[in-house]
C-alpha positions in Angstrom: 0.1 -0.1 0.2 1.4 3.4 -1.1 0.9 6.2 1.2 2.8 10.1 1.5 2.4 13.0 3.4 -0.4 15.6 2.7 1.0 18.7 2.9 0.5 22.3 1.1 -1.2 25.8 1.9 -2.9 26.6 5.3 -6.3 25.6 3.2 -5.0 22.2 2.7 -3.9 21.5 6.0 -1.0 19.3 7.3 -1.7 16.1 8.5 0.5 13.9 10.8 -0.8 10.6 9.9 -0.2 9.2 6.3 -2.9 8.2 4.3 -3.5 6.5 0.6 -3.6 9.1 -2.0 -7.1 7.8 -2.9 -8.2 8.6 0.8 -7.3 12.3 0.1 -11.0 13.4 -1.1 -12.8 11.3 1.5 -10.7 13.0 4.6 -11.5 16.3 3.1 -15.3 15.4 2.9 -15.3 14.0 6.3 -13.4 17.5 7.5 -16.4 19.3 6.2 -18.9 17.1 6.9 -17.8 17.5 10.8 -17.7 21.2 10.9 -21.4 21.7 9.2 -22.4 19.0 11.7 -21.2 20.9 15.2 -21.6 24.6 13.6 -24.8 25.4 14.5 -25.1 24.5 18.4 -21.9 26.7 18.8 -23.0 29.4 16.4 -26.3 29.5 18.1 -24.5 29.8 21.4 -22.1 32.3 20.5 -25.0 34.4 19.1 -27.0 34.1 22.2 -24.2 35.2 24.3 -23.4 38.3 22.4 -26.9 39.2 22.3 -27.0 38.9 26.4 -23.7 41.0 26.6 -25.0 43.8 24.4 -27.8 44.2 26.7 -25.9 44.0 30.1 -23.4 46.2 29.2 -26.1 48.9 27.9 -27.8 48.6 30.8 -24.5 49.1 33.0 -24.0 52.2 30.7 -20.7 50.8 29.9 -21.4 50.8 25.8 -23.0 52.8 23.5 -26.3 51.8 22.7 -25.7 51.9 18.8 -22.3 50.3 18.8 -23.8 47.0 21.1 -26.6 46.6 18.5 -24.5 46.6 15.4 -21.6 44.5 16.8 -24.3 41.8 18.7 -26.0 42.5 15.0 -22.8 41.5 13.1 -22.4 38.3 15.1 -25.6 37.4 14.9 -25.8 37.7 10.9 -22.4 35.7 11.2 -24.4 33.1 12.9 -27.4 33.1 11.0 -24.9 32.9 7.6 -23.2 29.7 9.2 -26.3 28.2 10.0 -28.1 28.9 6.6 -24.8 27.5 4.9 -24.8 24.1 7.0 -28.4 23.7 6.2 -27.8 23.8 2.7 -24.7 21.6 2.8 -26.9 19.1 4.2 -29.2 19.0 1.4 -26.7 19.5 -1.3 -26.1 16.3 -2.9 -22.4 14.6 -2.6 -21.3 15.5 -6.0 -22.1 19.5 -5.2 -21.0 18.6 -1.6 -17.5 18.1 -3.1 -16.9 21.8 -4.5 -14.3 24.0 -2.9 -16.9 27.0 -2.4 -18.3 25.2 0.9 -15.1 25.1 2.8 -14.3 28.8 1.7 -17.1 30.1 2.7 -17.3 28.9 5.8 -14.1 29.9 6.4 -14.9 33.6 5.3 -17.9 33.9 7.6 -15.9 32.4 10.4 -13.2 35.3 9.5 -15.8 37.5 9.8 -17.3 36.5 13.1 -13.6 36.6 14.2 -13.2 40.1 13.9 -16.6 40.7 15.3 -15.0 39.0 18.3 -12.0 40.8 18.2 -13.9 44.0 18.6 -16.1 43.4 21.7 -12.8 43.2 24.5 -11.0 46.9 22.7 -14.2 48.6 21.2 -17.6 48.1 23.1 -16.3 49.6 26.5 -13.5 52.1 25.7 -14.1 54.4 28.8 -15.2 51.6 30.9 -13.5 50.7 34.1 -11.4 47.4 33.5 -13.2 45.1 35.6 -16.0 45.9 33.6 -14.0 45.8 30.1 -13.1 42.0 31.6 -16.9 41.2 30.9 -16.8 41.1 26.8 -13.1 39.6 27.2 -14.4 37.0 29.3 -17.1 36.3 27.0 -14.7 36.2 23.8 -12.5 33.4 25.7 -15.2 31.2 25.9 -16.3 31.5 22.6 -12.9 31.5 21.3 -12.8 28.6 23.9 -15.8 26.7 22.2 -14.5 26.8 18.3 -12.0 24.4 19.3 -14.0 21.4 18.9 -16.3 23.2 16.9 -14.3 24.4 14.0 -11.1 22.6 14.6 -11.4 19.8 12.1 -11.0 22.3 9.4 -8.2 24.0 10.8 -8.5 27.3 8.3 -12.2 27.9 9.6 -10.7 27.7 13.3 -8.0 29.8 12.7 -10.1 32.4 10.8 -12.1 32.8 14.0 -9.4 32.5 16.7 -6.8 34.6 15.9 -9.0 37.8 14.8 -11.1 37.3 17.9 -7.7 37.5 20.0 -4.8 38.8 19.1 -6.1 42.5 18.4 -6.6 42.9 22.5 -2.8 41.8 22.7 -1.9 44.7 20.3 -4.3 47.1 22.2 -2.8 46.4 25.6 0.5 45.2 25.3 2.0 48.8 25.1 -1.3 50.3 27.5 0.3 52.8 30.5 -1.7 50.8 33.3 0.0 47.3 34.5 -2.7 45.3 34.9 -3.6 45.7 31.1 -0.2 44.9 30.3 -0.4 41.9 32.1 -3.8 40.9 30.8 -2.3 41.7 27.3 0.7 39.0 28.3 -1.8 36.6 29.8 -4.0 36.9 26.4 -1.0 36.0 24.5 -0.2 33.2 26.5 -3.8 32.0 25.9 -3.4 32.7 22.1 -0.5 30.3 22.0 -1.8 27.7 24.4 -5.2 27.5 23.1 -4.4 27.9 19.3 -2.0 24.9 20.0 -4.8 23.0 21.1 -6.9 23.7 18.6 -4.2 22.5 16.3 -3.7 19.2 18.0 -7.2 18.8 18.2 -7.6 19.0 14.4 -4.5 16.4 13.9 -6.3 14.2 16.1 -9.7 14.4 14.3 -7.7 13.8 11.1 -5.6 10.6 12.7 -9.1 9.3 13.9 -10.6 9.6 10.3 -7.5 8.3 8.5 -7.5 5.4 10.7 -10.9 4.6 9.9 -10.5 5.5 6.2 -7.3 2.9 6.0 -9.7 0.5 8.0 -13.0 0.3 6.1 -10.3 0.3 3.1 -8.3 -2.7 4.5 -11.8 -4.3 4.9 -12.9 -3.7 1.4 -9.4 -5.4 0.5 -10.3 -8.0 2.2 -13.5 -8.7 1.4 -12.6 -8.5 -2.6 -9.5 -10.9 -1.7 -12.4 -13.5 0.2 -14.4 -12.8 -2.8 -12.0 -14.0 -5.2 -11.1 -17.0 -2.9 -14.4 -17.8 -2.9 -15.2 -17.8 -6.5 -11.8 -19.9 -7.1 -13.1 -22.1 -4.4 -16.4 -22.5 -6.6 -14.8 -22.8 -9.6 -12.6 -25.5 -8.2 -15.7 -27.3 -6.7 -17.5 -27.2 -10.2 -14.5 -28.2 -12.3 -14.1 -31.5 -9.9 -17.7 -31.8 -9.3 -17.8 -32.1 -13.4 -15.0 -34.0 -13.9 -16.4 -36.5 -11.0 -19.2 -36.9 -12.7 -17.9 -37.7 -16.3 -15.7 -40.2 -14.4 -17.8 -41.8 -12.6 -19.8 -43.2 -15.2 -17.9 -45.2 -16.7 -16.4 -46.4 -13.4 -19.9 -47.3 -12.0 -20.6 -49.4 -15.3 -17.3 -51.2 -14.7 -18.4 -52.3 -11.5 -21.9 -53.3 -12.7 -20.2 -55.4 -15.3 -17.9 -56.9 -13.0 -20.6 -57.7 -11.0 -22.5 -59.5 -13.6 -19.2 -61.3 -14.7 -18.8 -63.1 -11.1 -22.1 -64.6 -11.3 -21.2 -66.8 -14.3 -19.2 -70.0 -14.0 -15.8 -68.3 -14.6 -12.6 -70.3 -14.6 -10.4 -69.7 -11.8 -7.8 -67.5 -13.6 -10.8 -65.5 -15.4 -12.6 -64.9 -11.6 -9.6 -64.0 -9.9 -9.1 -61.0 -13.0 -12.2 -60.0 -12.6 -12.2 -59.8 -8.7 -9.3 -57.4 -9.4 -11.3 -55.1 -11.5 -13.9 -54.9 -9.0 -11.4 -54.0 -6.2 -10.0 -51.5 -8.7 -13.2 -50.3 -9.3 -14.1 -50.2 -5.4 -10.7 -48.2 -4.7 -11.8 -45.4 -7.5 -14.9 -45.7 -5.2 -13.0 -44.6 -2.3 -11.5 -41.9 -4.1 -14.7 -40.5 -5.8 -16.3 -40.6 -2.3 -13.6 -38.6 -1.2 -14.6 -36.1 -3.4 -18.2 -36.5 -3.0 -18.0 -35.8 0.9 -16.2 -32.7 0.4 -18.9 -31.6 -2.0 -21.7 -32.4 0.4 -19.9 -30.5 3.3 -19.5 -27.3 0.8 -23.0 -27.8 -0.2 -24.5 -27.6 3.3 -26.4 -30.9 2.5 -24.9 -32.8 5.4 -27.2 -33.3 8.1 -26.8 -33.9 11.8 -28.7 -36.0 13.9 -27.7 -36.1 17.5 -28.0 -38.2 20.0 -27.3 -40.2 22.5 -25.0 -43.5 22.0 -22.4 -45.5 24.0 -18.8 -44.9 21.8 -17.4 -48.3 22.6 -19.4 -50.4 20.1 -18.5 -47.8 17.2 -14.7 -47.9 17.8 -14.7 -51.6 18.2 -16.3 -51.8 14.9 -13.6 -49.4 13.3 -10.8 -51.2 14.7 -11.9 -54.6 13.5 -12.8 -53.3 10.0 -8.9 -52.1 10.0 -7.3 -54.9 11.9 -6.7 -56.8 8.2 -5.1 -53.8 6.9 -2.9 -53.0 9.7 -1.7 -56.8 10.5 -0.9 -56.9 6.5 1.6 -54.1 7.3 2.7 -55.8 10.7 1.4 -53.3 12.8 -0.8 -54.1 16.1 -4.3 -52.1 15.8 -5.6 -51.7 19.7 -8.9 -50.1 21.0 -8.9 -48.9 24.4 -12.6 -48.8 24.6 -14.8 -47.2 27.3 -18.6 -47.3 28.3 -19.1 -43.4 28.3 -22.3 -42.3 26.6 -21.6 -39.4 24.0 -24.0 -36.8 22.6 -23.2 -36.1 18.9 -24.2 -37.6 15.6 -22.8 -41.4 15.8 -22.7 -41.6 12.0 -20.5 -38.5 11.3 -18.2 -39.5 14.3 -17.8 -42.8 13.1 -16.6 -41.4 9.8 -14.2 -39.0 11.5 -12.5 -41.7 13.6 -12.2 -44.2 10.7 -10.4 -41.5 8.7 -8.3 -41.0 11.6 -7.8 -44.6 12.0 -7.1 -45.4 8.7 -4.7 -42.6 7.9 -2.6 -43.6 11.1 -2.4 -47.2 9.9 -1.6 -45.9 6.7 1.4 -43.8 7.7 2.8 -45.9 10.1 5.4 -48.6 9.0 6.3 -50.1 12.5 4.9 -50.2 16.1 1.3 -50.1 16.3 -2.3 -47.7 16.3 -3.9 -46.9 19.7 -8.1 -45.8 19.5 -9.0 -44.5 23.3 -11.6 -42.5 24.8 -11.5 -40.9 28.0 -13.2 -38.2 30.1 -11.5 -35.0 29.6 -12.4 -31.5 31.2 -16.0 -32.5 31.2 -16.0 -33.4 27.8 -15.3 -37.2 25.8 -11.9 -37.2 24.0 -11.4 -39.8 21.3 -7.8 -40.3 20.8 -5.9 -42.0 18.2 -2.2 -42.7 18.9 0.5 -44.1 16.1 4.1 -45.1 15.9 4.5 -42.9 12.3 7.4 -40.4 11.5 5.6 -37.4 12.9 4.5 -34.3 11.4 6.7 -31.0 11.8 5.0 -28.5 14.2 4.9 -26.2 11.0 2.6 -28.6 9.0 0.4 -29.2 12.1 -2.1 -26.4 10.4 -1.2 -27.2 6.5 -2.4 -30.9 6.8 -6.0 -29.8 7.2 -6.0 -28.5 3.8 -7.3 -30.1 0.8 -5.0 -32.3 -1.4 -2.4 -31.9 1.2 -0.5 -35.1 1.8 2.8 -34.7 3.7 4.4 -38.5 3.6 3.4 -38.5 -0.1 5.9 -36.5 -2.6 5.0 -39.5 -5.4 1.6 -39.0 -5.2 1.2 -42.6 -4.6 -3.3 -43.1 -5.0 -3.1 -46.1 -3.0 -2.7 -43.3 -0.2 -5.6 -41.4 -1.3 -6.1 -37.9 -2.6 -5.1 -35.9 0.8 -8.7 -34.8 1.5 -9.1 -37.3 4.8 -8.2 -34.3 7.0 -9.9 -31.9 5.2 -13.0 -33.6 5.4 -12.1 -34.4 9.6 -12.1 -30.8 10.1 -14.9 -29.7 8.1 -17.1 -32.3 9.4 -15.7 -31.6 13.2 -16.7 -27.8 12.7 -20.2 -29.1 12.1 -20.4 -31.3 14.9 -19.1 -28.5 17.0 -16.0 -31.5 18.2 -12.9 -29.5 18.5 -9.7 -31.4 17.0 -5.9 -31.1 18.3 -2.8 -32.8 17.4 0.0 -33.6 19.0 3.1 -35.2 17.3 6.8 -35.4 17.7 9.4 -36.2 14.6 10.4 -39.5 14.7 8.0 -40.7 17.6 4.6 -40.4 15.9 1.4 -38.4 16.5 -2.1 -38.0 18.3 -5.1 -36.7 17.0 -8.0 -35.6 19.5 -11.9 -34.6 19.1 -13.5 -33.9 21.9 -17.9 -34.3 22.1 -20.5 -33.9 24.6 -21.3 -36.1 26.7 -24.6 -37.7 28.1 -26.1 -39.8 30.3 -27.3 -43.2 30.8 -31.3 -41.2 31.1 -30.9 -40.2 27.5 -29.1 -43.3 26.4 -31.0 -44.9 23.2 -30.0 -48.3 22.3 -28.6 -48.8 18.8 -30.6 -51.2 16.7 -28.5 -52.9 14.5 -29.9 -53.7 10.8 -29.9 -57.0 9.8 -27.5 -57.6 6.7 -29.4 -57.8 3.5 -30.2 -60.0 1.9 -31.6 -61.4 -1.3 -34.7 -60.0 -2.4 -37.7 -62.6 -1.7 -39.4 -62.5 -5.3 -39.1 -61.5 -8.8 -39.8 -57.7 -9.4 -40.4 -55.5 -12.1 -37.9 -52.9 -12.1 -37.6 -49.8 -14.5 -33.6 -48.5 -15.3 -33.7 -44.9 -16.7 -30.0 -43.8 -17.7 -28.7 -41.7 -20.7 -25.9 -43.5 -21.1 -26.2 -46.9 -22.8 -23.4 -49.0 -21.2 -24.9 -48.3 -18.1 -28.2 -49.1 -18.9 -26.6 -52.8 -20.3 -24.6 -53.3 -17.1 -27.8 -52.5 -15.0 -30.3 -54.9 -16.9 -27.1 -57.7 -17.3 -27.0 -57.1 -13.0 -30.6 -57.1 -12.2 -31.3 -59.8 -14.4 -28.7 -61.9 -12.6 -30.6 -61.2 -9.3 -33.7 -62.7 -10.7 -35.8 -59.5 -12.0 -37.5 -58.5 -15.0 -35.8 -55.2 -16.1 -36.8 -52.1 -18.5 -34.1 -49.8 -19.7 -34.8 -46.7 -21.1 -33.0 -43.6 -22.0 -35.4 -40.9 -21.3 -39.2 -40.5 -19.4 -41.0 -41.1 -23.0 -38.7 -44.0 -23.8 -40.0 -45.7 -20.5 -43.8 -44.7 -20.6 -43.6 -46.0 -24.1 -42.0 -49.5 -23.0 -44.2 -50.0 -19.9 -47.3 -49.4 -22.1 -46.9 -53.2 -23.0 -46.6 -54.3 -19.3 -49.6 -55.1 -17.9 -48.3 -54.5 -14.0 -46.9 -51.8 -12.5 -43.3 -51.6 -11.5 -41.7 -52.7 -8.1 -39.2 -50.2 -8.2 -37.5 -47.4 -10.4 -34.1 -47.0 -10.6 -32.4 -43.4 -12.2 -29.8 -41.4 -13.4 -30.5 -37.7 -11.9 -29.1 -35.8 -15.0 -30.5 -37.3 -18.3 -30.5 -35.7 -21.7 -32.2 -32.5 -22.9 -32.7 -30.8 -19.4 -34.8 -33.9 -17.6 -33.7 -35.0 -14.6 -34.5 -38.2 -12.6 -37.2 -36.6 -10.1 -39.0 -35.3 -13.3 -39.4 -38.8 -14.8 -39.8 -41.1 -11.2 -42.8 -38.0 -10.5 -44.4 -38.8 -14.3 -44.3 -42.7 -14.1 -46.0 -42.5 -10.3 -48.5 -40.0 -12.2 -49.3 -42.5 -14.7 -50.2 -45.5 -12.5 -51.3 -43.1 -9.7 -49.1 -45.1 -7.2 -46.4 -43.9 -5.0 -43.7 -46.7 -6.7 -40.4 -47.0 -4.7 -37.9 -45.0 -6.5 -33.9 -44.2 -6.0 -32.0 -41.9 -7.5 -28.3 -43.1 -8.9 -26.1 -39.7 -9.9 -22.4 -39.3 -10.7 -22.9 -35.5 -9.9 -21.0 -33.5 -7.0 -21.8 -30.1 -7.4 -23.3 -28.4 -4.7 -26.4 -26.9 -5.9 -27.2 -30.4 -7.9 -26.9 -32.4 -4.6 -28.9 -29.8 -2.9 -31.8 -30.4 -5.7 -31.3 -34.3 -5.3 -32.0 -34.0 -1.2 -34.9 -31.7 -1.6 -36.3 -34.3 -3.6 -37.0 -36.6 -0.4 -35.8 -40.0 -2.9 -33.3 -42.2 -1.6 -29.7 -41.0 -3.2 -27.2 -43.2 -4.0 -23.8 -41.9 -5.6 -22.1 -43.3 -8.6 -20.1 -45.9 -8.6 -22.0 -47.8 -6.0 -21.5 -51.0 -5.0 -23.0 -53.7 -5.9 -23.9 -54.7 -2.4 -24.9 -51.2 -1.3 -27.5 -51.1 -4.8 -29.0 -54.5 -3.7 -29.5 -53.5 -0.1 -31.1 -49.9 -0.8 -33.5 -51.6 -3.3 -34.5 -54.6 -1.0 -35.3 -52.1 1.4 -37.0 -49.7 -0.6 -39.2 -52.9 -2.1 -39.6 -54.5 1.2 -40.9 -50.9 2.8 -43.4 -50.9 0.6 -45.0 -54.2 0.6 -44.7 -53.6 4.3 -46.6 -50.6 4.7 -49.3 -51.8 1.7 -49.8 -54.9 4.0 -48.5 -57.1 1.4 
C-alpha cells in the first residue's frame, strides 16, 4: 500500500498520519462534514451570548447602545450565515458537496465572526473601568475556546475565527500605560499560544482518527474482495471437480456393474481372479470419488446432523475390527482401548471422523502400532488416535488439514488417497462442534484428539443393528432410466442376474412407451439424476408415479457432485446413491425400498 504525507498551504492542512492518495478526497469530505455538523449549536450559543452581553453592557451604561446593537447584529448575522450554510450543505447532493466553495464560504464567515469578537473587548467598552471591560473579554475567551471542537476539524476555519478574536486585545493593551492592562495582554498572548496549540492538536487528532478509520475501511474492503476472489476460485474448483467426477463416475459405475454381472457366471479360476481384481480396482476408485463427494456435500451444506445419545465403545470396536486386517498386513498392532461412556453427537458422522483418523494412522505407520482410546477430559469425552508413524512437523500442523495436502506422499501414490481425509475430518468436526487437536513428535508419532459432549444413561437410546440385506424374496419388475447406454446394459445384466425383470430406458418418454406393453406396474424405479435435454430423474419418477397413480418406490443414482445439484437431489426426498455404487450397497437399497413399500401396503 503506497502512502504519502499530505502537505500544502493552510487551506489544505498538514496531516500527521499518512493516508493513501485515494483517501484525500474522502478525508477532506469528513472534515467538512464534521464542521457543518457541529457549527449550528456552536454559533447559536455564541449569538445568544453576544445578545446577552450587549444588553447588559448597555444596561450598565458601559457601552454605546448604537455600537452594541451593531456589534450584536454582526455576530448574529454571522451565526445565521453559518446556519444557512450548514442547512444548505446537508441538503446538497454528494457531487455538489465536493465543491470547494463550501469550505471557503465557511472560512470567510468564520473570519468575519472572529473580527466581530475581536472588536468586543477593545471597542465595546473603551472608557469603562477594567472590571467592566473584562466582561466582553471573558465572553470572547469562552467563544474562542468553544471554537476548538466546533471548528477544529477544518483548521483554516478555526484559525480564521480564533486569531482575529484574540490578537486585537493583545495588540491594543500590550503597551498600555496601566500595569494591569499590560499584564492582561501578556496573559492573553499566552492564552493564544496555548489554546491555538490545542486547536491544532485537536485538528491533528481528528485527522488521525478519520485516517485510521478510512484505512480500516479500505483494508476491510480489500479483505472482502480477496475473500470474494478466494470464494469464487473455490467454487470454480468445486464445479470443475464435480463435473470431472460426474464424467469419470459414469464408466467406473458401469465397470462395477459389469464386474458384478460377470461374477455370477461360471468362470474359470483365472478369469474369476481377474474379474475380482477389476472389481477391487473399481472399489478403490469408488473410495477416491467418495472423498471428493464428501467435500462437495460439506461445501453444499447438505450434510444433516442427527445428534443422539449412544455408547461410543461399540463404534470404536467396529472401526478397529474393520481396519485390523489392513494393519496386520503391514505388521502393525491395532488396539482399541474402549470405554462405556455415553456421548451426545451424530454417531454416523463421528464414525466417519474416527475411521478417517484410524485409517490415516495405519496408512502412514510402518512400524509399531496404532491405539484408539476414549476418556473423560475437561467435562467432555475425548477420542484419541495414537500412532507410531514418522510424526508431523509443527509447521505442518495446520497445512495437513488443507485439501490435497499429503506430507508423506511426495510421489503422489494414489493408494494413499487424494489428501482429502483430514480436510473432511476438520469440516465434519466443525459442523458437529467437536474441537480437533493434534500433538506430534518427529520420529515418535502423532496423536489426533476430538472432543464431544457427554450424555447420561437416561438419554441413552440403544442402537438398533440392522440385519444384513439379503436377496430379494421374489421376482420384481424394475425400471432403469439412464442416458448412458453402457450403464443401461450393465444394470440390465446385473439385475437380470439377480432374478428380476428389467425395463431399461434412456428417457422418460421411452420408459412410458416400454411400460405400456406391461400389464403390471413397476416394483421399483432406478434413475440417473441428470438425463438428456434438461430432463432429471426426479421428474421422470414423478411422471411414472402419475401414470400409475401410485407412489412407486424409487431411488436416484447420480455421478454429480456439484453442491447445487446435491441440494436439488436431496430436496426431492428420494433415496440418493452416488456412482459408482457397490453392488452390495445397490442391492441393499433396492431390498429396503421394496420390502418397506410392501409392508406399508399390507402385502
